[in-house]
The first five atom37 places (N, CA, C, CB, O) and aatype in JSON, in Angstrom:
{
  "aatype": [11, 6, 7, 3, 16, 16, 19, 15, 17, 9, 10, 1, 6, 10, 1, 14, 19, 15, 13, 11, 10, 11, 5, 7, 0, 6, 15, 11, 2, 10, 11, 13, 7, 13, 19, 0, 5, 6, 10, 6, 5, 16, 13, 14, 2, 12, 19, 8, 16, 3, 16, 8, 8, 7, 7, 16, 11, 15, 19, 0, 18, 5, 3, 10, 9, 0, 19, 10, 16, 10, 15, 0, 5, 10, 5, 18, 5, 0, 10, 15, 1, 10, 5, 0, 16, 10],
  "atom_mask": [
    [1, 1, 1, 1, 1],
    [1, 1, 1, 1, 1],
    [1, 1, 1, 0, 1],
    [1, 1, 1, 1, 1],
    [1, 1, 1, 1, 1],
    [1, 1, 1, 1, 1],
    [1, 1, 1, 1, 1],
    [1, 1, 1, 1, 1],
    [1, 1, 1, 1, 1],
    [1, 1, 1, 1, 1],
    [1, 1, 1, 1, 1],
    [1, 1, 1, 1, 1],
    [1, 1, 1, 1, 1],
    [1, 1, 1, 1, 1],
    [1, 1, 1, 1, 1],
    [1, 1, 1, 1, 1],
    [1, 1, 1, 1, 1],
    [1, 1, 1, 1, 1],
    [1, 1, 1, 1, 1],
    [1, 1, 1, 1, 1],
    [1, 1, 1, 1, 1],
    [1, 1, 1, 1, 1],
    [1, 1, 1, 1, 1],
    [1, 1, 1, 0, 1],
    [1, 1, 1, 1, 1],
    [1, 1, 1, 1, 1],
    [1, 1, 1, 1, 1],
    [1, 1, 1, 1, 1],
    [1, 1, 1, 1, 1],
    [1, 1, 1, 1, 1],
    [1, 1, 1, 1, 1],
    [1, 1, 1, 1, 1],
    [1, 1, 1, 0, 1],
    [1, 1, 1, 1, 1],
    [1, 1, 1, 1, 1],
    [1, 1, 1, 1, 1],
    [1, 1, 1, 1, 1],
    [1, 1, 1, 1, 1],
    [1, 1, 1, 1, 1],
    [1, 1, 1, 1, 1],
    [1, 1, 1, 1, 1],
    [1, 1, 1, 1, 1],
    [1, 1, 1, 1, 1],
    [1, 1, 1, 1, 1],
    [1, 1, 1, 1, 1],
    [1, 1, 1, 1, 1],
    [1, 1, 1, 1, 1],
    [1, 1, 1, 1, 1],
    [1, 1, 1, 1, 1],
    [1, 1, 1, 1, 1],
    [1, 1, 1, 1, 1],
    [1, 1, 1, 1, 1],
    [1, 1, 1, 1, 1],
    [1, 1, 1, 0, 1],
    [1, 1, 1, 0, 1],
    [1, 1, 1, 1, 1],
    [1, 1, 1, 1, 1],
    [1, 1, 1, 1, 1],
    [1, 1, 1, 1, 1],
    [1, 1, 1, 1, 1],
    [1, 1, 1, 1, 1],
    [1, 1, 1, 1, 1],
    [1, 1, 1, 1, 1],
    [1, 1, 1, 1, 1],
    [1, 1, 1, 1, 1],
    [1, 1, 1, 1, 1],
    [1, 1, 1, 1, 1],
    [1, 1, 1, 1, 1],
    [1, 1, 1, 1, 1],
    [1, 1, 1, 1, 1],
    [1, 1, 1, 1, 1],
    [1, 1, 1, 1, 1],
    [1, 1, 1, 1, 1],
    [1, 1, 1, 1, 1],
    [1, 1, 1, 1, 1],
    [1, 1, 1, 1, 1],
    [1, 1, 1, 1, 1],
    [1, 1, 1, 1, 1],
    [1, 1, 1, 1, 1],
    [1, 1, 1, 1, 1],
    [1, 1, 1, 1, 1],
    [1, 1, 1, 1, 1],
    [1, 1, 1, 1, 1],
    [1, 1, 1, 1, 1],
    [1, 1, 1, 1, 1],
    [1, 1, 1, 1, 1]
  ],
  "atom_positions": [
    [[-4.86, -6.77, 163.1], [-5.9, -5.76, 162.96], [-5.46, -4.42, 163.57], [-7.19, -6.23, 163.62], [-5.73, -3.37, 163.0]],
    [[-4.79, -4.48, 164.73], [-4.34, -3.25, 165.37], [-3.34, -2.51, 164.49], [-3.71, -3.57, 166.73], [-3.37, -1.28, 164.42]],
    [[-2.44, -3.26, 163.81], [-1.48, -2.64, 162.91], [-2.15, -1.91, 161.77], [0.0, 0.0, 0.0], [-1.68, -0.85, 161.36]],
    [[-3.26, -2.46, 161.25], [-3.99, -1.81, 160.17], [-4.54, -0.46, 160.63], [-5.13, -2.69, 159.68], [-4.49, 0.51, 159.88]],
    [[-5.05, -0.41, 161.86], [-5.59, 0.84, 162.4], [-4.49, 1.86, 162.58], [-6.3, 0.58, 163.74], [-4.67, 3.03, 162.25]],
    [[-3.34, 1.42, 163.09], [-2.2, 2.32, 163.29], [-1.73, 2.88, 161.96], [-1.06, 1.59, 163.99], [-1.45, 4.08, 161.85]],
    [[-1.62, 2.03, 160.96], [-1.17, 2.47, 159.64], [-2.15, 3.48, 159.05], [-1.01, 1.27, 158.7], [-1.73, 4.49, 158.49]],
    [[-3.43, 3.22, 159.17], [-4.42, 4.16, 158.66], [-4.27, 5.51, 159.33], [-5.85, 3.62, 158.87], [-4.36, 6.55, 158.68]],
    [[-4.03, 5.49, 160.62], [-3.85, 6.74, 161.36], [-2.61, 7.48, 160.87], [-3.75, 6.46, 162.88], [-2.65, 8.7, 160.67]],
    [[-1.52, 6.75, 160.69], [-0.28, 7.38, 160.22], [-0.5, 8.05, 158.87], [0.85, 6.33, 160.11], [-0.1, 9.2, 158.67]],
    [[-1.14, 7.35, 157.95], [-1.35, 7.9, 156.61], [-2.26, 9.12, 156.64], [-1.94, 6.84, 155.7], [-2.06, 10.05, 155.87]],
    [[-3.23, 9.12, 157.51], [-4.14, 10.28, 157.61], [-3.42, 11.5, 158.17], [-5.34, 9.94, 158.5], [-3.78, 12.63, 157.84]],
    [[-2.42, 11.29, 158.99], [-1.7, 12.4, 159.63], [-0.68, 13.07, 158.71], [-1.0, 11.9, 160.87], [-0.3, 14.22, 158.94]],
    [[-0.24, 12.37, 157.68], [0.77, 12.93, 156.78], [0.13, 13.86, 155.75], [1.54, 11.79, 156.07], [-0.91, 13.54, 155.18]],
    [[0.76, 15.0, 155.52], [0.27, 15.95, 154.53], [1.4, 16.27, 153.55], [-0.27, 17.25, 155.21], [2.23, 17.14, 153.83]],
    [[1.43, 15.58, 152.41], [2.47, 15.85, 151.42], [2.32, 17.27, 150.85], [2.42, 14.81, 150.28], [1.21, 17.76, 150.68]],
    [[3.45, 17.89, 150.56], [3.46, 19.23, 149.98], [4.48, 19.28, 148.85], [3.78, 20.31, 151.06], [5.37, 18.44, 148.76]],
    [[4.33, 20.27, 147.99], [5.36, 20.56, 147.0], [5.93, 21.94, 147.33], [4.77, 20.52, 145.52], [5.23, 22.8, 147.86]],
    [[7.21, 22.13, 147.02], [7.87, 23.38, 147.37], [9.11, 23.57, 146.52], [8.24, 23.4, 148.87], [9.58, 22.64, 145.85]],
    [[9.64, 24.78, 146.55], [10.93, 25.08, 145.94], [11.83, 25.66, 147.01], [10.77, 26.08, 144.74], [11.4, 26.45, 147.84]],
    [[13.1, 25.25, 146.99], [14.06, 25.8, 147.93], [14.33, 27.26, 147.59], [15.38, 24.98, 147.91], [14.23, 27.65, 146.42]],
    [[14.65, 28.06, 148.58], [14.86, 29.49, 148.36], [16.19, 29.8, 147.7], [14.78, 30.22, 149.67], [16.32, 30.79, 146.98]],
    [[17.2, 28.95, 147.94], [18.51, 29.22, 147.38], [19.25, 27.91, 147.12], [19.33, 30.12, 148.31], [18.86, 26.85, 147.61]],
    [[20.31, 28.0, 146.36], [21.14, 26.83, 146.07], [20.84, 26.24, 144.7], [0.0, 0.0, 0.0], [19.94, 26.69, 144.0]],
    [[21.62, 25.23, 144.36], [21.52, 24.61, 143.03], [20.16, 23.96, 142.8], [22.61, 23.58, 142.86], [19.69, 23.89, 141.67]],
    [[19.53, 23.48, 143.85], [18.24, 22.8, 143.73], [17.05, 23.76, 143.75], [18.09, 21.79, 144.85], [15.9, 23.31, 143.66]],
    [[17.3, 25.05, 143.86], [16.21, 26.02, 144.02], [15.31, 26.15, 142.79], [16.78, 27.36, 144.35], [14.19, 26.65, 142.9]],
    [[15.77, 25.71, 141.64], [14.94, 25.81, 140.44], [14.03, 24.6, 140.24], [15.82, 25.99, 139.23], [13.16, 24.62, 139.38]],
    [[14.25, 23.55, 141.03], [13.47, 22.32, 140.88], [12.35, 22.25, 141.91], [14.37, 21.11, 141.0], [12.53, 22.61, 143.07]],
    [[11.2, 21.77, 141.49], [10.08, 21.54, 142.39], [10.38, 20.29, 143.22], [8.74, 21.37, 141.61], [10.76, 19.25, 142.68]],
    [[10.22, 20.4, 144.52], [10.49, 19.3, 145.44], [9.18, 18.84, 146.07], [11.51, 19.72, 146.54], [8.18, 19.56, 146.06]],
    [[9.19, 17.63, 146.61], [8.03, 17.08, 147.31], [8.49, 16.57, 148.65], [7.36, 15.95, 146.48], [9.58, 16.01, 148.78]],
    [[7.67, 16.76, 149.66], [8.05, 16.3, 150.99], [6.98, 16.65, 152.01], [0.0, 0.0, 0.0], [5.78, 16.64, 151.7]],
    [[7.42, 16.95, 153.22], [6.53, 17.25, 154.32], [7.07, 18.46, 155.07], [6.38, 16.04, 155.27], [8.28, 18.7, 155.07]],
    [[6.2, 19.22, 155.7], [6.6, 20.36, 156.51], [7.09, 19.8, 157.85], [5.42, 21.4, 156.71], [6.33, 19.15, 158.57]],
    [[8.35, 20.05, 158.17], [8.95, 19.47, 159.37], [8.19, 19.84, 160.63], [10.4, 19.92, 159.49], [8.0, 19.0, 161.51]],
    [[7.74, 21.09, 160.73], [7.02, 21.53, 161.92], [5.7, 20.76, 162.09], [6.74, 23.03, 161.85], [5.3, 20.47, 163.22]],
    [[5.03, 20.45, 161.0], [3.79, 19.68, 161.07], [4.07, 18.23, 161.44], [3.03, 19.74, 159.74], [3.39, 17.65, 162.29]],
    [[5.07, 17.65, 160.81], [5.43, 16.26, 161.07], [5.89, 16.08, 162.51], [6.53, 15.79, 160.1], [5.63, 15.05, 163.13]],
    [[6.56, 17.08, 163.03], [7.09, 17.02, 164.39], [5.96, 16.89, 165.44], [7.93, 18.26, 164.68], [6.16, 16.28, 166.49]],
    [[4.81, 17.46, 165.15], [3.69, 17.38, 166.09], [3.21, 15.95, 166.26], [2.54, 18.26, 165.62], [2.79, 15.55, 167.35]],
    [[3.27, 15.17, 165.19], [2.79, 13.79, 165.21], [3.92, 12.79, 165.42], [2.05, 13.47, 163.92], [3.76, 11.81, 166.16]],
    [[5.05, 13.02, 164.78], [6.2, 12.11, 164.83], [7.47, 12.88, 165.21], [6.39, 11.4, 163.46], [8.33, 13.12, 164.36]],
    [[7.6, 13.26, 166.47], [8.75, 14.08, 166.86], [10.1, 13.41, 166.61], [8.65, 14.43, 168.32], [11.09, 14.11, 166.41]],
    [[10.16, 12.09, 166.61], [11.43, 11.41, 166.39], [11.88, 11.45, 164.93], [11.33, 9.97, 166.83], [13.02, 11.1, 164.63]],
    [[11.01, 11.88, 164.04], [11.37, 11.94, 162.62], [11.82, 13.33, 162.19], [10.2, 11.51, 161.77], [12.06, 13.57, 161.0]],
    [[11.92, 14.24, 163.14], [12.35, 15.61, 162.83], [13.58, 15.94, 163.66], [11.19, 16.63, 163.1], [13.61, 15.71, 164.87]],
    [[14.58, 16.49, 162.99], [15.81, 16.92, 163.66], [15.88, 18.43, 163.65], [17.06, 16.29, 162.99], [15.52, 19.07, 162.66]],
    [[16.35, 19.01, 164.75], [16.52, 20.45, 164.85], [18.01, 20.75, 164.93], [15.77, 21.03, 166.07], [18.7, 20.26, 165.81]],
    [[18.49, 21.57, 164.01], [19.9, 21.94, 163.96], [20.09, 23.16, 164.85], [20.38, 22.24, 162.49], [19.77, 24.28, 164.46]],
    [[20.61, 22.95, 166.04], [20.79, 24.05, 167.0], [21.92, 25.0, 166.6], [21.07, 23.49, 168.38], [22.02, 26.1, 167.14]],
    [[22.76, 24.58, 165.65], [23.87, 25.42, 165.21], [23.49, 26.37, 164.08], [25.02, 24.54, 164.77], [24.24, 27.3, 163.77]],
    [[22.35, 26.16, 163.47], [21.92, 27.0, 162.35], [20.52, 27.57, 162.59], [21.94, 26.19, 161.05], [19.63, 27.42, 161.76]],
    [[20.34, 28.2, 163.71], [19.1, 28.9, 163.99], [17.89, 28.02, 164.23], [0.0, 0.0, 0.0], [16.76, 28.47, 164.09]],
    [[18.11, 26.78, 164.59], [16.99, 25.89, 164.87], [16.29, 25.35, 163.64], [0.0, 0.0, 0.0], [15.12, 24.96, 163.71]],
    [[16.99, 25.32, 162.52], [16.42, 24.78, 161.29], [16.0, 23.34, 161.51], [17.42, 24.87, 160.12], [16.75, 22.54, 162.07]],
    [[14.79, 23.01, 161.08], [14.25, 21.66, 161.25], [14.33, 20.92, 159.92], [12.78, 21.71, 161.76], [14.17, 21.5, 158.85]],
    [[14.59, 19.61, 160.02], [14.64, 18.78, 158.83], [13.99, 17.43, 159.13], [16.1, 18.59, 158.34], [13.99, 16.96, 160.27]],
    [[13.45, 16.83, 158.08], [12.77, 15.55, 158.21], [13.78, 14.43, 157.99], [11.6, 15.44, 157.2], [14.6, 14.48, 157.08]],
    [[13.72, 13.42, 158.85], [14.57, 12.23, 158.7], [13.84, 11.28, 157.74], [14.85, 11.53, 160.1], [13.15, 10.36, 158.17]],
    [[14.0, 11.53, 156.45], [13.25, 10.78, 155.44], [13.56, 9.29, 155.47], [13.55, 11.32, 154.07], [12.69, 8.49, 155.14]],
    [[14.78, 8.88, 155.85], [15.08, 7.46, 155.91], [14.2, 6.77, 156.96], [16.58, 7.24, 156.24], [13.81, 5.62, 156.76]],
    [[13.87, 7.45, 158.05], [12.96, 6.89, 159.05], [11.53, 6.85, 158.52], [13.03, 7.7, 160.35], [10.8, 5.89, 158.75]],
    [[11.16, 7.9, 157.83], [9.81, 7.97, 157.27], [9.61, 6.89, 156.2], [9.56, 9.36, 156.66], [8.52, 6.32, 156.1]],
    [[10.63, 6.6, 155.43], [10.55, 5.55, 154.42], [10.24, 4.2, 155.07], [11.86, 5.46, 153.61], [9.43, 3.43, 154.55]],
    [[10.86, 3.92, 156.21], [10.6, 2.66, 156.91], [9.15, 2.58, 157.36], [11.54, 2.52, 158.12], [8.52, 1.53, 157.23]],
    [[8.61, 3.67, 157.89], [7.22, 3.69, 158.34], [6.27, 3.52, 157.15], [6.9, 5.0, 159.1], [5.29, 2.78, 157.24]],
    [[6.56, 4.19, 156.06], [5.7, 4.09, 154.88], [5.8, 2.7, 154.24], [6.08, 5.16, 153.86], [4.81, 2.21, 153.69]],
    [[6.97, 2.07, 154.31], [7.12, 0.71, 153.81], [6.25, -0.25, 154.64], [8.6, 0.27, 153.85], [5.56, -1.1, 154.08]],
    [[6.29, -0.1, 155.95], [5.44, -0.91, 156.81], [3.97, -0.69, 156.47], [5.7, -0.59, 158.3], [3.18, -1.63, 156.42]],
    [[3.62, 0.55, 156.23], [2.25, 0.88, 155.86], [1.84, 0.16, 154.58], [2.09, 2.4, 155.68], [0.76, -0.43, 154.52]],
    [[2.69, 0.21, 153.58], [2.39, -0.46, 152.31], [2.27, -1.97, 152.5], [3.47, -0.13, 151.26], [1.4, -2.61, 151.92]],
    [[3.14, -2.54, 153.31], [3.1, -3.98, 153.56], [1.8, -4.38, 154.25], [4.29, -4.41, 154.41], [1.17, -5.37, 153.86]],
    [[1.38, -3.63, 155.25], [0.14, -3.95, 155.96], [-1.08, -3.77, 155.07], [0.01, -3.07, 157.2], [-2.03, -4.55, 155.14]],
    [[-1.05, -2.74, 154.22], [-2.15, -2.53, 153.29], [-2.22, -3.69, 152.29], [-1.99, -1.19, 152.55], [-3.31, -4.15, 151.94]],
    [[-1.07, -4.16, 151.84], [-1.02, -5.28, 150.9], [-1.57, -6.55, 151.56], [0.42, -5.52, 150.41], [-2.33, -7.3, 150.95]],
    [[-1.19, -6.78, 152.82], [-1.7, -7.95, 153.53], [-3.22, -7.89, 153.67], [-1.04, -8.06, 154.92], [-3.91, -8.89, 153.49]],
    [[-3.74, -6.7, 153.99], [-5.19, -6.54, 154.14], [-5.89, -6.79, 152.8], [-5.53, -5.12, 154.67], [-6.93, -7.44, 152.75]],
    [[-5.32, -6.28, 151.71], [-5.88, -6.49, 150.39], [-5.84, -7.98, 150.01], [-5.11, -5.66, 149.35], [-6.8, -8.5, 149.44]],
    [[-4.75, -8.65, 150.34], [-4.64, -10.08, 150.05], [-5.69, -10.87, 150.81], [-3.24, -10.59, 150.4], [-6.28, -11.81, 150.26]],
    [[-5.95, -10.51, 152.06], [-6.99, -11.19, 152.83], [-8.36, -10.98, 152.21], [-7.0, -10.7, 154.27], [-9.16, -11.91, 152.14]],
    [[-8.64, -9.76, 151.76], [-9.91, -9.48, 151.11], [-10.07, -10.25, 149.81], [-10.04, -7.98, 150.85], [-11.14, -10.79, 149.53]],
    [[-9.0, -10.31, 149.01], [-9.05, -11.03, 147.75], [-9.27, -12.53, 147.98], [-7.76, -10.8, 146.96], [-9.91, -13.19, 147.16]],
    [[-8.74, -13.05, 149.06], [-8.88, -14.48, 149.36], [-10.32, -14.83, 149.7], [-7.96, -14.86, 150.52], [-10.73, -15.98, 149.55]],
    [[-11.1, -13.85, 150.15], [-12.49, -14.12, 150.5], [-13.41, -14.05, 149.29], [-12.96, -13.15, 151.55], [-14.58, -14.44, 149.38]],
    [[-12.92, -13.56, 148.17], [-13.75, -13.44, 146.97], [-13.85, -14.74, 146.2], [-13.2, -12.38, 146.06], [-14.52, -14.79, 145.17]]
  ]
}
C-alpha cells in the first residue's frame, strides 16, 4: 500500500513537456521530456549538471525509466487486485 502512495506522488510531480532543440540536427523535430530544473527540485539524483559547459542540466532518462517502470508495475498490481474483487 505504501508503494502505491509513493508511485501516485511520483506521477503527480512529473510534468511532461514538448520542445524543440535550438540547434543541431534534431532541432527540426518535436521532442518530449521534462524540464531538468523542475525535475531536479523533486528528484535531484535524476538530473546531472555539466560544470564544463556553463552548468547545463540534463535528465538521466535511464533512471527515470526505471522509476516509471516501477510505477507501471505497482499500478498493474493494484488494478489486478481490484479486478480480483469483482
